[in-house]
Backbone as CSV, one residue per row, in Angstrom:
resi,resn,N_x,N_y,N_z,CA_x,CA_y,CA_z,C_x,C_y,C_z
1,UNK,171.482,26.681,-14.265,171.193,25.389,-15.068,172.672,25.441,-16.113
2,UNK,173.069,24.300,-16.557,174.399,24.303,-17.303,174.283,24.648,-18.810
3,UNK,175.147,24.853,-19.493,174.925,24.879,-21.017,174.366,24.047,-21.444
4,UNK,174.917,22.599,-21.204,174.536,21.479,-21.769,172.992,21.403,-21.310
5,UNK,172.666,21.563,-20.371,170.868,20.861,-19.896,170.142,22.026,-20.770
6,UNK,170.758,23.545,-21.178,170.159,24.358,-21.780,169.778,24.046,-23.342
7,UNK,170.866,23.618,-23.545,171.250,23.463,-24.837,170.043,22.342,-25.376
8,UNK,170.046,21.025,-24.311,169.562,20.272,-24.780,167.984,20.566,-24.959
9,UNK,167.184,21.480,-24.549,166.267,22.335,-24.458,165.743,22.698,-25.895
10,UNK,166.765,23.462,-26.903,166.429,23.997,-27.759,166.441,23.730,-28.570
11,UNK,165.166,23.660,-29.566,164.304,23.618,-30.940,165.731,23.535,-31.496
12,UNK,166.185,22.419,-32.610,167.077,22.121,-33.597,166.867,22.657,-34.964
13,UNK,167.189,23.152,-35.678,166.669,23.314,-37.382,167.843,22.718,-38.540
14,UNK,167.286,22.457,-39.791,168.410,21.767,-41.122,168.708,22.946,-41.087
15,UNK,170.048,22.408,-41.625,170.792,23.665,-42.068,170.773,24.048,-43.733
16,UNK,170.698,25.410,-43.902,170.723,25.881,-45.386,172.258,25.960,-45.548
17,UNK,172.595,26.661,-46.869,173.648,26.362,-47.219,174.533,27.404,-46.781
18,UNK,173.782,28.746,-46.330,174.717,29.918,-45.751,174.574,29.840,-44.434
19,UNK,174.043,28.914,-43.460,174.010,28.846,-42.209,175.632,28.379,-41.740
20,UNK,176.050,27.398,-42.024,177.142,26.657,-41.593,178.453,26.928,-42.293
21,UNK,178.464,27.311,-43.235,179.508,27.759,-44.330,180.802,26.839,-44.445
22,UNK,180.631,25.801,-44.717,181.718,24.724,-44.699,181.646,24.023,-43.428
23,UNK,181.320,24.295,-42.363,180.994,23.382,-40.817,180.055,22.448,-41.050
24,UNK,180.453,21.145,-41.671,179.786,19.930,-41.681,178.937,19.339,-40.248
25,UNK,179.813,20.090,-39.233,179.242,19.463,-37.998,178.671,20.309,-36.882
26,UNK,178.495,21.133,-37.620,177.757,22.522,-36.366,176.154,22.191,-36.455
27,UNK,175.737,22.678,-35.662,174.602,22.834,-34.705,173.814,23.714,-35.173
28,UNK,172.396,24.038,-35.902,171.686,24.894,-36.069,170.641,25.287,-35.232
29,UNK,170.536,26.338,-34.317,169.607,26.565,-33.107,168.316,27.149,-33.673
30,UNK,167.198,27.362,-33.637,166.213,28.375,-33.856,166.128,29.070,-32.521
31,UNK,167.002,30.632,-33.218,167.264,31.246,-31.990,166.064,32.553,-31.634
32,UNK,164.980,31.879,-32.410,164.122,32.827,-31.696,163.153,32.283,-30.627
33,UNK,163.329,31.160,-30.355,163.285,30.614,-28.978,163.271,31.169,-28.053
34,UNK,162.761,31.025,-26.876,163.468,31.519,-25.544,164.180,30.756,-24.749
35,UNK,163.942,29.408,-25.159,165.348,28.376,-25.149,166.798,28.605,-25.492
36,UNK,166.574,29.104,-26.933,167.934,29.525,-27.452,168.478,30.739,-26.316
37,UNK,167.650,31.572,-26.597,168.045,32.760,-25.427,168.468,32.606,-24.786
38,UNK,168.124,31.963,-23.761,168.573,31.273,-22.027,170.142,30.668,-22.619
39,UNK,170.128,30.532,-23.705,171.451,29.554,-23.964,172.527,30.485,-24.060
40,UNK,172.135,31.358,-24.944,172.839,32.550,-25.568,173.195,33.416,-24.552
41,UNK,172.209,33.314,-23.284,172.877,34.338,-22.278,173.947,34.110,-21.200
42,UNK,173.569,32.530,-21.330,174.900,31.747,-20.773,176.334,31.903,-21.444
43,UNK,176.254,31.908,-22.465,177.410,31.667,-23.531,177.720,33.075,-23.776
44,UNK,177.389,33.959,-23.443,177.863,35.629,-23.684,178.457,35.915,-22.309
45,UNK,178.102,35.076,-21.075,178.785,35.364,-19.639,179.805,34.349,-19.615
46,UNK,180.293,33.735,-20.264,181.375,32.636,-20.126,182.458,33.585,-19.999
47,UNK,183.567,32.766,-19.167,185.312,33.742,-18.628,185.698,34.331,-19.916
48,UNK,185.896,33.209,-21.405,186.475,34.240,-22.253,185.905,35.800,-22.911
49,UNK,184.484,35.799,-22.391,184.212,37.229,-23.111,184.253,38.429,-21.881
50,UNK,184.840,37.505,-20.589,185.038,38.961,-19.738,185.243,40.361,-19.845
51,UNK,186.665,40.161,-20.944,187.367,41.260,-21.086,186.633,42.111,-22.175
52,UNK,185.650,41.608,-22.443,184.524,42.655,-23.164,183.473,43.715,-22.147
53,UNK,183.714,43.039,-20.999,183.511,44.086,-20.077,183.461,44.805,-19.590
54,UNK,184.715,44.774,-19.183,185.599,45.868,-18.680,185.900,47.389,-19.333
55,UNK,186.007,47.936,-18.382,186.018,49.723,-19.104,187.824,49.755,-18.942
56,UNK,188.202,50.912,-20.106,189.473,50.846,-20.374,189.293,52.573,-19.271
57,UNK,190.605,53.223,-19.963,190.960,54.586,-19.252,189.635,55.604,-19.265
58,UNK,189.587,56.646,-18.098,188.687,57.345,-18.412,189.352,58.757,-19.265
59,UNK,188.101,59.059,-19.854,188.781,60.477,-20.398,187.570,61.300,-20.167
60,UNK,188.372,62.593,-19.874,187.283,63.844,-19.478,186.429,64.584,-20.289
61,UNK,185.223,64.047,-20.939,184.356,65.185,-21.821,183.553,66.126,-20.887
62,UNK,183.712,67.325,-21.552,182.956,68.724,-21.079,181.859,68.384,-20.892
63,UNK,180.814,68.044,-21.866,179.328,67.405,-21.872,179.201,66.004,-21.888
64,UNK,177.537,65.545,-21.384,177.410,64.449,-21.481,177.012,64.164,-22.363
65,UNK,177.635,62.836,-23.455,177.615,62.170,-24.465,175.897,61.751,-24.642
66,UNK,175.823,62.467,-25.961,173.946,62.068,-26.497,174.303,60.694,-27.581
67,UNK,173.130,59.908,-26.985,172.898,58.934,-27.927,172.230,58.975,-29.176
68,UNK,172.838,58.618,-30.472,171.973,58.761,-31.504,172.032,57.211,-32.199
69,UNK,171.003,56.940,-32.214,170.580,55.334,-33.077,170.518,55.860,-34.755
70,UNK,171.137,54.882,-35.525,170.980,54.995,-36.705,170.450,53.959,-37.541
71,UNK,169.583,53.217,-38.072,168.765,52.159,-38.263,167.890,52.150,-39.689
72,UNK,167.847,50.959,-40.340,166.959,51.088,-41.411,167.439,49.593,-41.968
73,UNK,166.483,49.027,-43.080,166.884,47.485,-43.565,168.266,47.423,-43.906
74,UNK,168.349,46.046,-44.143,169.945,45.740,-44.847,169.942,46.535,-46.525
75,UNK,170.709,47.006,-46.598,171.187,47.612,-47.982,170.191,48.989,-48.376
76,UNK,169.906,49.726,-46.948,169.146,50.970,-47.242,170.038,52.045,-47.293
77,UNK,171.164,51.984,-47.007,172.148,53.070,-47.561,172.540,53.300,-45.993
78,UNK,172.437,52.852,-44.463,173.181,53.100,-43.237,174.795,53.544,-43.475
79,UNK,175.298,52.456,-44.199,176.788,52.901,-44.324,176.805,54.137,-45.009
80,UNK,176.450,54.657,-45.565,176.398,56.215,-46.405,176.550,56.652,-45.266
81,UNK,175.223,56.886,-44.696,174.927,57.922,-43.271,176.190,57.870,-42.598
82,UNK,176.690,56.668,-42.272,177.828,56.548,-41.268,179.227,57.215,-41.878
83,UNK,179.509,57.214,-43.189,180.525,57.380,-43.596,180.508,58.938,-43.432
84,UNK,179.194,59.534,-44.053,179.256,61.128,-43.975,179.478,61.671,-42.864
85,UNK,178.431,61.035,-41.545,178.743,61.776,-40.163,180.133,61.772,-39.766
86,UNK,181.193,60.446,-39.853,182.348,60.111,-39.450,183.182,61.331,-40.393
87,UNK,183.168,61.202,-41.841,184.247,62.542,-42.493,183.684,64.105,-41.776
88,UNK,182.714,64.638,-41.615,182.466,65.630,-41.403,182.530,65.935,-39.886
89,UNK,182.458,65.305,-38.483,182.583,65.655,-37.447,183.252,63.942,-36.570
90,UNK,184.229,63.841,-37.318,184.502,62.132,-36.796,185.291,62.672,-35.585
91,UNK,185.692,64.014,-34.780,186.258,64.202,-33.718,185.393,64.095,-32.462
92,UNK,183.842,64.268,-32.839,182.937,64.432,-32.173,182.068,63.395,-31.793
93,UNK,182.271,62.334,-32.560,181.760,60.608,-32.742,182.335,59.665,-32.265
94,UNK,181.723,58.858,-31.312,182.101,57.625,-31.327,181.078,56.756,-31.990
95,UNK,181.561,55.979,-33.083,180.700,54.720,-33.753,180.703,53.220,-33.319
96,UNK,179.505,52.703,-32.738,179.592,51.547,-32.457,178.601,50.811,-33.536
97,UNK,178.683,49.426,-34.243,177.984,48.953,-35.173,177.229,47.558,-34.395
98,UNK,176.306,47.611,-34.640,175.210,46.360,-33.682,176.005,45.322,-34.268
99,UNK,176.292,45.293,-35.577,176.936,44.354,-36.340,178.115,43.713,-35.575
100,UNK,178.739,44.736,-34.802,179.655,43.636,-34.031,179.346,43.043,-33.198
101,UNK,178.282,42.830,-32.629,177.483,42.581,-31.642,177.013,40.933,-31.635
102,UNK,176.864,40.450,-32.742,176.323,39.473,-33.404,176.761,38.169,-32.575
103,UNK,176.330,37.181,-31.988,176.401,36.056,-31.156,177.082,36.427,-30.154
104,UNK,177.880,35.723,-28.754,178.752,34.717,-29.813,177.521,33.351,-29.304
105,UNK,177.554,32.219,-30.502,176.672,31.494,-30.319,177.679,29.888,-29.923
106,UNK,178.650,30.010,-29.512,179.074,28.844,-28.686,179.330,27.419,-28.998
107,UNK,179.841,26.371,-27.922,180.156,25.496,-28.616,179.479,24.524,-27.416
108,UNK,179.292,23.300,-27.757,178.709,21.968,-27.082,180.123,21.662,-26.012
109,UNK,179.960,20.635,-25.202,180.853,20.045,-24.474,181.902,19.478,-25.457
110,UNK,181.310,18.491,-26.675,181.756,17.901,-27.765,182.636,18.437,-28.657
111,UNK,182.703,20.039,-28.709,183.230,20.891,-29.860,182.537,21.094,-30.633
112,UNK,181.727,20.467,-31.111,180.886,21.063,-32.280,180.222,22.435,-31.851
113,UNK,180.352,23.563,-32.834,180.249,25.063,-33.132,178.753,25.049,-33.275
114,UNK,177.897,25.710,-32.400,176.650,26.488,-32.737,176.480,27.394,-33.243
115,UNK,175.574,27.680,-34.238,174.908,28.588,-34.955,173.797,28.996,-35.014
116,UNK,173.187,30.211,-35.557,171.874,30.969,-35.201,171.255,30.468,-36.943
117,UNK,170.092,30.243,-36.829,169.109,30.022,-38.175,168.849,31.528,-38.503
118,UNK,168.544,32.200,-37.967,168.292,33.801,-38.266,169.139,35.018,-37.405
119,UNK,169.687,35.676,-38.522,170.615,36.895,-37.835,169.843,37.916,-38.067
120,UNK,168.625,37.807,-38.315,167.299,38.930,-38.344,166.542,39.214,-37.265
121,UNK,166.862,38.431,-36.472,165.901,38.454,-34.904,166.818,39.047,-33.477
122,UNK,166.072,39.529,-32.996,166.443,40.591,-31.815,167.438,39.581,-30.888
123,UNK,166.887,38.078,-30.971,167.668,37.318,-30.119,169.380,36.853,-30.379
124,UNK,169.467,37.059,-31.751,170.928,37.057,-32.353,171.752,37.695,-32.161
125,UNK,171.752,39.199,-31.515,172.489,39.956,-31.085,172.840,40.265,-29.410
126,UNK,173.790,40.405,-29.149,174.242,40.694,-27.763,173.918,41.796,-27.191
127,UNK,172.444,42.311,-27.297,172.143,43.705,-26.759,172.486,44.184,-25.053
128,UNK,172.516,42.634,-24.419,173.260,43.089,-22.902,174.677,43.772,-22.684
129,UNK,175.491,43.317,-23.186,176.805,44.118,-23.669,176.980,45.245,-24.376
130,UNK,175.948,45.172,-25.356,175.832,46.894,-26.348,175.639,47.619,-25.496
131,UNK,174.739,47.686,-24.721,173.927,48.492,-23.480,174.964,48.869,-22.550
132,UNK,175.888,47.500,-22.181,176.781,47.841,-21.236,178.139,48.593,-21.522
133,UNK,178.219,48.924,-23.111,179.049,49.612,-23.499,178.951,50.855,-23.932
134,UNK,177.414,51.179,-24.377,177.354,52.675,-24.625,177.365,53.345,-23.220
135,UNK,176.825,52.447,-21.754,176.514,53.019,-20.799,178.102,53.303,-20.233
136,UNK,178.708,52.581,-20.532,180.277,53.115,-20.507,181.348,54.262,-21.211
137,UNK,180.625,54.159,-22.325,181.178,55.355,-23.486,180.365,56.737,-22.366
138,UNK,179.130,56.444,-22.287,178.173,57.658,-21.683,179.035,58.100,-20.740
139,UNK,179.708,56.937,-19.649,180.578,57.970,-18.500,182.092,58.119,-18.571
140,UNK,182.005,58.039,-20.266,183.585,58.568,-20.501,184.277,57.816,-20.184
141,UNK,184.387,56.640,-20.597,185.178,55.116,-20.701,185.590,54.595,-21.733
142,UNK,186.854,54.339,-21.844,187.226,53.459,-23.429,186.471,52.276,-23.048
143,UNK,185.926,51.346,-24.124,185.445,50.265,-24.089,186.341,49.265,-25.201
144,UNK,185.951,47.823,-24.952,186.473,46.870,-26.097,185.783,46.237,-26.653
145,UNK,185.243,47.100,-27.924,183.730,46.557,-28.615,184.728,45.063,-29.623
146,UNK,183.597,44.090,-29.549,184.006,42.829,-30.180,184.209,43.158,-31.939
147,UNK,184.608,42.074,-32.122,184.723,41.765,-33.542,184.135,40.344,-33.841
148,UNK,183.554,40.797,-34.853,182.716,39.280,-35.555,182.923,39.161,-36.559
149,UNK,183.007,37.863,-37.083,183.449,37.796,-38.773,182.356,37.015,-39.500
150,UNK,181.860,37.454,-40.381,180.478,37.265,-41.247,181.200,35.995,-41.956
151,UNK,182.523,36.097,-42.184,182.437,34.560,-43.458,182.342,33.447,-42.380
152,UNK,182.567,33.399,-40.958,182.304,31.914,-40.388,181.304,32.283,-39.379
153,UNK,180.852,33.047,-39.078,179.438,33.568,-38.122,180.134,33.085,-36.877
154,UNK,181.295,33.487,-36.662,181.643,33.518,-35.343,182.561,35.281,-34.662
155,UNK,182.297,34.891,-33.381,182.741,36.098,-32.669,184.844,35.800,-32.498
156,UNK,185.249,37.018,-32.527,186.741,36.286,-32.577,186.988,36.779,-31.182
157,UNK,187.410,35.330,-30.799,188.074,35.702,-29.428,189.409,36.048,-28.670
158,UNK,189.364,37.288,-28.153,190.839,37.837,-27.417,191.279,38.851,-28.267
159,UNK,189.949,39.105,-29.300,189.995,40.546,-29.969,189.287,41.503,-29.730
160,UNK,189.343,42.579,-30.400,188.648,43.511,-29.747,189.355,44.982,-30.692
161,UNK,187.985,46.108,-30.781,188.267,47.280,-31.241,188.242,48.254,-30.562
162,UNK,189.127,49.242,-29.854,189.377,50.210,-28.917,188.221,51.244,-29.460
163,UNK,187.482,51.689,-28.496,186.471,52.790,-28.735,186.913,53.662,-27.746
164,UNK,186.891,55.286,-27.937,187.055,56.264,-26.971,185.809,56.926,-27.133
165,UNK,185.508,57.436,-25.847,184.035,58.411,-25.656,184.374,59.638,-26.382
166,UNK,183.295,60.073,-26.879,183.067,61.273,-27.511,181.762,62.110,-27.329
167,UNK,181.572,63.028,-27.918,180.226,63.922,-27.247,178.939,63.416,-27.975
168,UNK,178.865,62.602,-28.688,177.964,61.859,-29.644,178.561,60.359,-29.445
169,UNK,177.367,59.297,-29.228,177.733,58.118,-29.323,176.556,57.617,-30.331
170,UNK,177.284,57.250,-31.493,176.275,56.413,-32.879,176.733,55.246,-32.871
171,UNK,175.186,54.795,-32.520,175.158,53.137,-32.813,174.408,52.987,-33.667
172,UNK,174.586,52.282,-34.855,174.034,51.752,-36.039,173.719,50.269,-36.099
173,UNK,172.733,50.102,-37.309,172.410,48.513,-37.097,170.972,48.389,-37.496
174,UNK,170.773,47.507,-37.880,168.960,47.200,-38.750,168.134,47.376,-37.593
175,UNK,168.334,46.677,-36.334,167.354,46.683,-35.219,167.280,47.612,-34.241
176,UNK,168.624,48.832,-34.407,168.667,49.461,-33.163,167.484,50.422,-32.730
177,UNK,166.678,50.502,-33.653,165.426,51.362,-33.237,164.544,50.319,-32.258
178,UNK,164.254,48.972,-32.676,163.502,48.174,-32.019,163.692,47.995,-30.806
179,UNK,165.573,48.005,-30.525,165.690,47.426,-29.259,166.269,48.480,-28.474
180,UNK,166.558,49.544,-28.967,167.101,50.852,-27.953,166.712,52.191,-28.174
181,UNK,165.395,52.073,-29.015,164.804,53.246,-28.800,164.346,54.427,-27.631
182,UNK,163.925,53.773,-26.297,163.602,54.455,-25.337,165.073,55.009,-24.483
183,UNK,166.313,54.702,-25.180,167.425,55.391,-24.650,168.102,56.389,-25.822
184,UNK,167.628,56.899,-26.695,168.016,57.430,-27.885,168.034,59.042,-27.419
185,UNK,168.827,59.830,-27.818,168.568,61.082,-27.994,167.652,61.505,-29.135
186,UNK,168.229,60.775,-30.387,168.249,61.443,-31.458,167.908,59.979,-32.227
187,UNK,166.950,59.610,-33.149,166.927,58.349,-33.731,167.048,58.849,-35.620
188,UNK,167.879,58.141,-36.279,167.798,58.411,-38.021,167.384,57.356,-38.324
189,UNK,166.302,57.398,-38.989,166.043,56.081,-39.976,166.432,56.504,-41.583
190,UNK,166.808,55.372,-42.048,167.167,55.465,-43.465,166.201,54.727,-44.207
191,UNK,165.372,54.742,-45.343,164.579,54.547,-45.810,165.235,54.292,-47.432
192,UNK,164.511,52.811,-48.081,164.769,52.587,-49.387,163.445,51.158,-49.791
193,UNK,163.129,51.101,-50.890,162.037,50.194,-51.144,162.723,48.528,-51.187
194,UNK,162.034,47.808,-50.923,162.180,46.487,-50.244,163.190,45.792,-51.683
195,UNK,163.141,46.276,-52.912,163.474,45.434,-54.017,164.804,46.096,-54.196
196,UNK,165.243,47.477,-53.859,165.961,47.704,-54.014,167.474,47.481,-52.902
197,UNK,166.784,47.436,-51.748,167.269,47.053,-50.541,167.925,45.274,-50.985
198,UNK,166.849,44.818,-51.474,167.533,43.180,-51.821,168.970,43.213,-52.633
199,UNK,168.836,43.838,-53.917,169.396,43.951,-55.166,170.995,44.726,-54.073
200,UNK,170.682,45.679,-53.480,172.136,45.799,-52.825,172.693,45.009,-51.749
201,UNK,171.742,44.200,-51.048,172.347,43.273,-49.934,172.952,42.019,-50.742
202,UNK,172.312,42.021,-51.826,173.242,40.277,-52.938,174.488,41.024,-53.074
203,UNK,174.694,42.246,-53.699,175.918,42.896,-54.094,177.081,42.660,-52.836
204,UNK,176.594,43.546,-51.725,177.175,43.507,-50.603,177.902,41.982,-50.202
205,UNK,177.165,41.260,-49.782,176.992,39.686,-49.146,178.125,39.144,-50.223
206,UNK,178.182,39.048,-51.266,178.805,38.361,-52.386,180.202,38.920,-52.408
207,UNK,180.378,40.552,-52.430,181.774,40.907,-52.813,182.683,41.210,-51.234
208,UNK,181.756,41.267,-50.241,182.554,41.528,-48.779,182.428,40.707,-47.651
209,UNK,181.391,39.903,-47.732,181.111,38.420,-46.971,181.277,36.934,-47.640
210,UNK,181.921,36.911,-48.457,182.315,35.500,-49.201,181.060,34.583,-49.371
211,UNK,179.796,35.541,-49.827,178.888,34.476,-49.926,178.675,34.512,-51.405
212,UNK,177.347,33.274,-51.968,177.307,32.914,-53.452,175.604,33.610,-53.225
213,UNK,175.572,33.713,-54.510,174.033,34.246,-55.050,173.171,33.107,-54.489
214,UNK,173.394,31.980,-54.754,172.243,30.974,-54.048,172.177,31.188,-52.502
215,UNK,173.248,31.180,-51.777,173.101,31.522,-50.136,172.604,32.838,-49.394
216,UNK,172.657,33.711,-50.324,172.425,35.203,-50.440,170.453,34.758,-50.649
217,UNK,170.234,34.769,-51.630,168.896,34.253,-51.758,168.006,33.766,-50.583
218,UNK,168.474,32.864,-50.294,167.951,31.720,-49.426,167.898,32.249,-48.114
219,UNK,168.793,33.224,-47.690,168.602,33.889,-46.309,168.027,34.972,-46.519
220,UNK,167.687,35.590,-47.420,166.947,36.631,-47.735,165.391,36.139,-47.598
221,UNK,165.172,35.086,-48.230,163.858,34.847,-48.168,163.275,34.107,-46.727
222,UNK,164.112,33.207,-46.276,164.331,32.837,-44.882,164.120,33.753,-43.644
223,UNK,164.863,34.961,-43.457,164.929,35.279,-42.562,164.984,37.074,-42.758
224,UNK,165.420,37.288,-43.820,165.990,39.048,-44.311,164.883,39.671,-44.374
225,UNK,163.875,39.398,-44.812,162.668,40.159,-45.126,161.717,39.798,-44.199
226,UNK,161.408,38.828,-43.392,160.809,38.557,-42.535,160.943,39.480,-41.264
227,UNK,162.383,39.328,-41.098,162.771,39.850,-39.632,162.775,41.514,-40.766
228,UNK,163.088,42.232,-41.526,162.475,43.646,-41.899,161.241,43.805,-41.701
229,UNK,160.357,42.824,-41.947,159.160,43.438,-41.632,158.540,43.430,-40.272
230,UNK,158.940,42.731,-39.668,158.952,42.960,-38.378,159.299,43.914,-37.313
231,UNK,160.980,43.915,-37.382,161.292,44.730,-36.539,162.430,45.875,-37.136
232,UNK,162.210,46.167,-38.135,163.016,47.300,-38.758,161.789,48.237,-39.503
233,UNK,161.142,48.092,-40.598,160.130,49.103,-41.165,159.007,49.445,-40.545
234,UNK,158.548,48.666,-39.451,157.498,49.437,-38.638,158.127,50.873,-38.215
235,UNK,159.003,50.933,-37.710,159.571,52.204,-36.717,160.249,53.106,-38.032
236,UNK,159.837,52.731,-39.521,160.077,54.144,-40.281,158.449,54.717,-40.484
237,UNK,157.888,54.042,-40.021,156.395,54.858,-40.240,155.965,55.763,-39.355
238,UNK,155.532,56.887,-40.469,154.963,57.896,-39.567,154.125,58.076,-38.093
239,UNK,154.940,58.668,-37.058,154.387,58.791,-35.920,154.624,57.337,-35.148
240,UNK,155.376,56.461,-35.281,155.688,55.685,-34.924,156.502,56.013,-33.401
241,UNK,157.842,56.575,-34.157,158.742,57.103,-33.079,158.797,58.740,-32.616
242,UNK,158.398,58.670,-31.615,158.219,59.670,-31.048,159.237,60.710,-30.989
243,UNK,159.478,62.227,-30.654,160.392,62.809,-30.374,161.286,63.017,-31.295
244,UNK,162.581,63.217,-31.161,163.515,63.568,-32.419,164.081,62.328,-33.378
245,UNK,163.346,62.437,-34.362,163.187,61.617,-35.406,163.266,62.149,-36.778
246,UNK,164.318,61.684,-37.450,164.773,62.317,-38.550,164.739,60.798,-39.783
247,UNK,164.320,61.332,-41.062,163.616,59.886,-42.039,164.684,60.743,-42.725
248,UNK,165.626,59.673,-43.698,166.493,59.920,-44.497,166.065,58.672,-45.463
249,UNK,165.758,59.366,-47.084,165.359,58.663,-47.588,166.354,58.447,-49.175
250,UNK,166.646,57.204,-49.120,167.537,56.929,-49.981,167.278,55.743,-50.713
251,UNK,166.438,56.120,-51.405,165.533,55.164,-52.215,165.973,55.108,-53.918
252,UNK,166.790,56.023,-54.276,167.287,56.142,-55.728,168.834,55.464,-56.054
253,UNK,168.596,54.267,-57.037,170.095,53.762,-57.210,170.882,54.629,-58.008
254,UNK,171.880,55.160,-57.562,172.758,56.322,-58.262,174.057,56.070,-58.699
255,UNK,174.810,56.609,-59.132,176.543,56.487,-59.431,176.918,56.600,-57.754
256,UNK,178.297,56.023,-57.343,179.020,56.182,-56.309,179.307,57.755,-55.899
257,UNK,178.810,58.304,-55.044,178.955,59.637,-54.477,177.827,60.627,-54.614
258,UNK,176.832,60.030,-55.324,175.687,60.695,-55.932,174.338,60.341,-55.103
259,UNK,174.490,59.226,-54.253,173.548,58.741,-53.251,172.771,59.716,-52.946
260,UNK,170.963,59.518,-52.475,170.550,60.121,-51.973,170.655,60.703,-50.697
261,UNK,170.946,59.608,-49.974,171.787,59.654,-48.287,173.084,60.451,-48.002
262,UNK,174.042,60.685,-49.518,174.746,61.328,-49.125,174.810,63.101,-49.475
263,UNK,173.763,63.046,-50.824,173.665,64.351,-51.056,172.731,65.559,-50.077
264,UNK,172.035,64.579,-49.358,171.132,65.132,-48.346,171.510,65.122,-46.743
265,UNK,172.847,64.951,-47.037,173.726,64.954,-45.545,173.311,66.274,-44.558
266,UNK,173.378,67.311,-44.786,173.115,68.519,-44.166,171.998,68.226,-43.250
267,UNK,171.026,67.698,-43.697,169.343,67.518,-42.789,170.288,66.752,-41.739
268,UNK,170.618,65.686,-41.706,171.183,64.766,-40.706,172.483,65.491,-39.806
269,UNK,173.425,66.106,-40.780,174.704,66.663,-39.614,173.843,68.106,-39.324
270,UNK,173.277,68.567,-39.378,172.768,69.749,-38.578,172.038,69.424,-37.476
271,UNK,171.139,68.216,-37.541,170.382,67.878,-36.366,171.637,67.221,-35.249
272,UNK,172.770,66.404,-35.852,173.845,66.058,-34.688,174.548,67.380,-34.236
273,UNK,174.676,68.199,-35.008,175.460,69.560,-33.998,174.718,70.098,-33.302
274,UNK,173.134,70.102,-33.354,172.284,70.607,-32.414,172.647,69.915,-31.179
275,UNK,173.364,68.760,-31.177,173.232,67.971,-29.552,174.679,68.599,-29.200
276,UNK,175.057,69.153,-29.659,176.778,69.430,-29.188,176.818,70.602,-28.517
């Protein structure tokens, strides 16, 4: 079935200010619908993205790479954990972020761009490409990871970041436990209360992603909190994730360098070293 016929089936929604970011001709799809997912799967397999599915050079590793998932609500402090891991173990860790795999949301024949109404729903992430590239890394192959521009909500065509295989493959992102938990050798969850995460999220999106406070609040109410409650926080509850699971509490707002997730880094660093 063609892209146009698939697109015609998708429920469209009205735009809020954070969705288009200046593109008045853009079309907003209800990304949670099965019709939208079918359209996105076609979009993700277009020839312009074939280069991302290709593998690079083979690097011989002495061990089979272990897959580590790092997840938690937006604003919980995942980036702090990533920073600490890479600062201590960069030579042993390949890091990829699920944030890189948003979209692509495509265009229709008349040139209008398509956007998602919800970036906190699993359909908004190209899990197929992410899983494929994790598999390539595990086979010792270099990958071309995609680049996503949060200021425009578009995947950058023809661009990529080179990621080499290493003994630990660290995959970070809000929904990684929901989507990839069955493939993981270790899962690290980062916790912080909802109200603290909201405050941190607003500060980050204004300073790093070019949003206004109104855009931040609108998105948080419409999609961030519902997605957090359905696809993220349930996996932080005791007993939900079986096996090798570590919970990092980053509840307290402190000065730079004094965050609990940073001060308690030995807990997760030791768990990672045991995988080597």
